[in-house]
C-alpha positions in Angstrom: -12.7 21.4 -114.9 -12.6 20.3 -118.5 -12.9 22.5 -121.6 -13.7 21.7 -125.2 -14.4 23.5 -128.5 -17.2 22.8 -130.9 -16.1 22.0 -134.6 -16.1 25.1 -136.7 -16.6 27.4 -133.6 -13.6 29.6 -133.1 -15.0 32.0 -130.8 -16.3 30.0 -127.8 -14.7 27.8 -125.2 -17.1 25.3 -123.4 -16.9 23.6 -120.1 -18.0 20.1 -119.6 -19.5 19.6 -116.1 -18.1 16.2 -115.3 -18.4 16.9 -111.5 -22.2 17.7 -111.9 -21.9 21.0 -110.2 -24.6 23.7 -110.4 -24.0 26.4 -113.1 -23.6 28.8 -110.3 -20.8 26.7 -108.7 -19.1 26.1 -112.1 -19.2 29.9 -112.7 -17.6 30.5 -109.3 -14.8 28.1 -110.2 -14.1 29.8 -113.5 -14.2 33.3 -112.0 -11.7 32.2 -109.4 -9.4 30.7 -111.9 -9.6 33.8 -114.1 -9.0 36.1 -111.2 -5.9 34.1 -110.2 -4.4 34.5 -113.6 -4.5 38.2 -113.1 -7.6 38.9 -115.3 -10.2 41.5 -113.9 -13.9 40.9 -114.1 -15.2 44.2 -115.4 -19.0 44.2 -115.9 -21.9 41.9 -115.4 -24.5 42.1 -118.2 -27.9 40.5 -117.7 -29.8 39.3 -120.7 -33.1 37.3 -120.9 -31.3 33.9 -121.1 -27.8 34.5 -119.6 -25.4 36.5 -117.6 -22.2 37.9 -119.2 -19.0 38.8 -117.2 -16.7 40.9 -119.2 -13.1 40.1 -118.4 -9.8 42.0 -119.2 -6.1 41.8 -118.4 -2.7 40.7 -119.8 -3.7 42.3 -123.2 -6.8 40.2 -123.8 -10.5 40.7 -123.2 -13.3 38.1 -123.3 -16.6 37.3 -121.6 -17.8 34.5 -119.3 -21.3 33.4 -120.1 -23.6 31.4 -117.8 -27.0 30.3 -119.0 -30.0 31.1 -117.0 -31.7 28.1 -118.7 -29.4 25.5 -117.2 -27.2 25.1 -120.2 -23.9 25.6 -118.5 -21.0 28.1 -118.8 -18.8 29.2 -121.8 -16.3 31.6 -122.8 -16.8 34.0 -125.7 -13.7 35.8 -127.5 -13.3 38.2 -130.4 -10.6 36.0 -132.2 -8.7 32.8 -132.3 -5.6 34.1 -130.7 -7.5 35.1 -127.6 -9.2 31.8 -127.7 -5.8 30.0 -127.5 -4.5 32.2 -124.6 -7.8 31.5 -122.7 -7.7 27.9 -123.4 -4.1 27.5 -121.9 -5.4 29.3 -118.7 -7.7 26.3 -118.2 -5.3 23.5 -119.4 
């Protein structure tokens, strides 16, 4: 599972789907890795174009987003420090 940032975007971590998995399978992999790191999945929020899974643990909080339009998965954070911590989880 590979991650990347987009230039100028300091609140999202994106996943490149090099293994051509479905978004649901990629989401399952992300959730498994997050939970193995001791982070809890708190809530699931459904919107018209995505599902958000709020996550909390080890002093950080963030959300995993999966597109319902086939645009993949990403992680949303509130600040760059949290993004750095989350990015290390997937390194």
